[in-house]
C-alpha positions in Angstrom: -1.5 39.0 -34.2 -4.4 36.5 -34.6 -3.9 33.0 -33.3 -5.1 30.3 -31.0 -4.7 29.7 -27.3 -4.9 26.1 -26.0 -5.9 25.2 -22.5 -5.3 21.8 -20.9 -7.8 20.9 -18.3 -6.9 19.6 -14.9 -10.1 17.6 -14.5 -11.0 14.4 -16.2 -14.5 14.1 -17.7 -16.5 12.5 -20.5 -16.4 13.9 -24.0 -19.7 15.7 -23.8 -18.8 17.3 -20.5 -15.5 18.4 -21.9 -17.2 20.0 -24.8 -19.6 21.9 -22.4 -16.7 23.0 -20.2 -14.8 24.5 -23.1 -18.0 26.3 -24.4 -18.7 27.8 -20.9 -15.2 29.4 -21.1 -15.9 30.9 -24.5 -13.9 28.3 -26.5 -14.4 24.8 -27.9 -12.8 21.4 -27.8 -9.6 21.7 -29.9 -10.1 21.6 -33.6 -6.7 20.8 -35.1 -7.2 20.7 -38.9 -3.9 22.5 -39.8 -1.0 20.0 -40.3 1.6 22.5 -39.0 -0.5 23.1 -35.9 -0.9 19.4 -35.3 2.8 18.9 -35.4 3.4 21.8 -33.0 0.8 20.3 -30.6 3.1 17.4 -29.9 4.9 19.7 -27.4 2.0 18.7 -25.0 2.5 15.0 -25.4 5.3 14.8 -22.8 3.1 15.7 -19.9 -0.4 14.9 -21.3 -0.9 11.3 -22.3 -4.5 11.4 -23.3 -6.6 14.4 -24.3 -10.1 14.7 -25.7 -10.2 16.8 -28.9 -13.1 18.2 -30.8 -13.6 15.3 -33.2 -16.5 12.8 -33.1 -18.3 10.5 -35.5 -21.9 11.5 -35.4 -23.0 8.5 -37.5 -24.3 10.8 -40.2 -22.1 9.9 -43.1 -19.6 7.4 -41.7 -16.8 10.0 -41.1 -15.8 12.1 -38.1 -16.8 15.7 -37.7 -15.1 18.6 -36.0 -17.1 20.5 -33.4 -16.6 23.8 -35.3 -19.4 23.9 -37.9 -17.3 25.8 -40.4 -14.3 23.4 -40.4 -14.7 20.2 -42.3 -12.8 17.0 -41.8 -11.1 16.0 -45.0 -12.4 12.5 -45.6 -10.6 12.3 -48.9 -7.2 12.8 -47.2 -7.4 10.6 -44.2 -3.7 9.7 -44.3 -2.8 13.3 -43.5 -4.3 12.9 -40.1 -2.3 11.2 -37.3 -4.6 8.2 -36.8 -3.1 5.3 -34.8 -2.5 2.1 -36.7 -5.4 0.4 -34.9 -7.8 3.3 -35.1 -10.1 1.4 -37.4 -10.9 -1.0 -34.5 -13.5 1.3 -33.1 -15.5 -1.2 -31.1 -18.5 1.0 -31.4 -16.8 4.1 -30.0 -17.5 7.5 -31.5 -15.3 10.1 -29.7 -11.7 10.9 -30.5 -8.9 11.1 -28.0 -5.3 12.2 -28.7 -2.9 9.6 -27.2 0.8 10.2 -26.7 2.9 7.4 -28.2 6.3 6.2 -27.0 7.9 8.9 -29.1 5.9 11.7 -27.4 3.8 12.3 -30.5 0.0 12.4 -30.5 -1.9 9.7 -32.3 -5.7 9.8 -32.7 -7.9 6.9 -31.5 -11.6 6.3 -31.0 -12.7 5.9 -27.4 -15.8 5.5 -25.4 -17.4 8.9 -25.0 -18.2 8.2 -21.4 -14.6 7.6 -20.4 -13.0 10.3 -18.1 -10.1 12.0 -19.8 -8.4 15.4 -19.5 -9.2 17.6 -22.5 -7.9 20.3 -24.7 -9.8 23.6 -25.2 -9.0 26.1 -27.8 -9.8 29.8 -27.9 -8.9 32.7 -30.2 -10.3 35.4 -27.9 -8.5 35.2 -24.6 -6.7 38.5 -24.7 -4.9 37.4 -27.9 -5.4 40.8 -29.6 -5.0 43.2 -26.7 -1.9 45.0 -27.9 -0.8 48.6 -27.4 2.0 50.6 -29.1 4.4 52.7 -26.9 7.1 55.1 -27.9 9.9 55.5 -25.4 12.4 58.4 -25.4 16.2 58.2 -24.8 15.5 58.5 -21.1 15.9 56.0 -18.2 12.3 56.6 -16.9 9.8 53.8 -16.8 6.3 54.2 -18.3 4.0 51.8 -16.3 1.2 51.1 -18.7 0.5 47.4 -18.1 -1.7 46.2 -15.3 -0.3 42.8 -14.4 -3.3 41.7 -12.4 -4.2 38.2 -13.5 -1.5 38.3 -16.2 0.9 35.4 -16.2 2.8 36.1 -19.4 3.8 39.1 -21.5 4.8 39.2 -25.1 6.1 42.2 -26.9 7.9 43.4 -30.0 10.4 46.2 -29.8 12.5 48.3 -32.2 15.5 49.8 -30.5 19.2 50.2 -31.0 20.1 49.1 -27.5 19.1 49.1 -23.8 15.5 47.9 -23.7 14.4 47.9 -20.0 11.3 46.2 -18.5 10.4 47.0 -14.9 8.1 44.7 -12.8 6.8 46.5 -9.8 4.2 46.1 -7.1 3.2 49.8 -7.6 2.6 51.9 -10.7 6.0 53.5 -10.1 9.6 52.6 -9.3 10.3 50.9 -6.0 13.5 50.0 -4.2 12.7 46.3 -4.6 11.5 45.5 -8.1 12.6 43.3 -11.0 14.5 44.9 -13.8 15.1 43.1 -17.1 17.6 44.7 -19.5 17.8 43.4 -23.1 20.6 44.5 -25.3 22.5 46.6 -22.8 26.1 47.5 -23.0 26.0 48.5 -26.7 23.5 45.7 -27.6 25.9 43.0 -26.3 24.5 41.8 -23.0 21.2 41.1 -21.2 20.6 40.9 -17.4 18.0 40.3 -14.7 18.1 42.5 -11.5 16.1 42.8 -8.3 16.3 46.6 -8.2 17.0 49.5 -10.6 20.6 49.5 -11.6 21.2 46.8 -9.0 23.3 43.7 -8.9 23.1 41.5 -12.0 21.5 38.3 -10.7 22.2 36.8 -14.1 24.0 38.1 -17.2 23.9 36.6 -20.7 26.0 37.5 -23.7 23.5 38.5 -26.4 25.3 40.4 -29.2 22.9 42.0 -31.8 19.8 40.9 -30.0 18.0 44.2 -30.8 17.6 46.1 -34.0 16.8 49.8 -34.7 15.4 48.9 -38.2 13.1 46.0 -37.5 10.9 44.7 -34.6 12.3 41.8 -32.5 9.8 39.7 -30.5 10.2 38.5 -26.9 8.2 36.9 -24.1 8.5 37.3 -20.3 7.1 35.3 -17.3 7.6 35.9 -13.6 5.4 33.4 -11.6 6.5 32.5 -8.1 9.8 34.5 -8.6 10.8 32.4 -11.6 11.9 35.1 -14.1 12.1 33.8 -17.7 12.9 35.8 -20.8 12.7 34.3 -24.3 12.6 35.1 -27.9 9.3 34.9 -29.9 8.9 31.6 -31.5 11.3 29.9 -29.1 10.0 27.6 -26.3 13.1 27.8 -24.1 14.2 31.0 -22.4 17.6 32.6 -23.2 17.8 34.1 -19.7 16.2 33.0 -16.4 16.6 33.4 -12.7 14.7 32.3 -9.6 14.2 34.7 -6.7 14.2 32.8 -3.4 12.0 35.6 -2.0 9.6 36.5 -4.8 8.3 40.0 -5.2 4.8 41.0 -6.0 4.3 42.1 -9.6 1.3 44.3 -10.3 2.5 46.7 -12.9 4.9 46.6 -15.9 6.9 49.5 -17.1 9.0 50.1 -20.2 11.9 52.4 -21.1 15.0 52.8 -23.2 18.0 55.0 -22.8 21.8 55.2 -23.2 21.5 56.7 -26.6 18.5 54.7 -27.8 14.8 55.4 -28.3 12.3 52.6 -28.7 9.0 51.5 -30.2 7.1 48.8 -28.3 4.2 46.7 -29.3 3.0 45.1 -26.0 0.5 42.3 -25.9 -1.1 41.0 -22.7 -2.1 37.6 -24.1 -2.1 35.0 -21.4 -4.6 35.2 -18.5 -5.7 32.8 -15.9 -9.0 31.3 -17.0 -11.5 30.8 -14.1 -13.3 27.5 -14.2 -10.7 25.5 -16.0 -8.4 25.0 -13.0 -5.6 26.9 -14.8 -3.3 28.5 -12.3 0.2 28.3 -13.8 1.7 29.2 -17.2 2.5 25.6 -17.8 -1.2 25.0 -18.4 -1.5 27.5 -21.2 -0.1 27.2 -24.7 -0.5 29.7 -27.5 0.1 29.2 -31.2 0.5 32.2 -33.5 0.1 31.8 -37.3 3.1 34.1 -37.9 5.4 31.9 -35.8 6.9 28.6 -36.6 6.8 27.2 -33.1 4.9 27.4 -29.8 5.0 29.9 -27.1 4.9 28.3 -23.7 5.0 29.8 -20.2 
């Protein structure tokens, strides 16, 4: 389950201050050596036009260097990097900024290190590996094992024949008002979002075969400000969503199966608010997993 989490700042500072800010949060300015990762990063270009990254020419050997000491810039394969066509016109500048072009794809350019830009931090240690395995019986009884304090996104894998239930509650037990997400109910044919246990289906989506009893299937879930979104692992867009006009407090998350099905869950609490970076919504946090082919975004 190893991977990277990227955090887009809300403040604009010079390159050196950006580097320091990322380090104070236990990360570093983004090092984007992997070609697949660079391609996936373009998802940020629509809303972030200029971002400092962890690349700088230190005037040591005439080539840029990543801030991570163990990762080397491939000077023999420059064309594999997304340099802008005019990047060679450095005008004495040493720091590299990722600039979104008209096609919403990032190109790299040199810029004055003193310029104020937003920046991209990367970390592989922000809850990325905090996973727990849970076995659920054929019983409609929630097991509240996840403290949702500070959590803004949940990812999990589950193996079940049908009727995977996720409960979002303000207490570590069932309440009359709580969110209930059903995945693969009605014989593994339909998924719904409710505002109470067995309550009215606020939204219902036809999802035949979404679960499997022989293999794990991955999902993600967000609930900020009453905006409930449920998606499949590796997919940016949700397959089911609903906005509650009167949002409920979510402090604990429970899991259960039933209606003839047992389940095995692997639950990962991966996405937390990071103090000091001004990150307050899931839209500020992006995670890339090496075993996925796409990005997960809140």
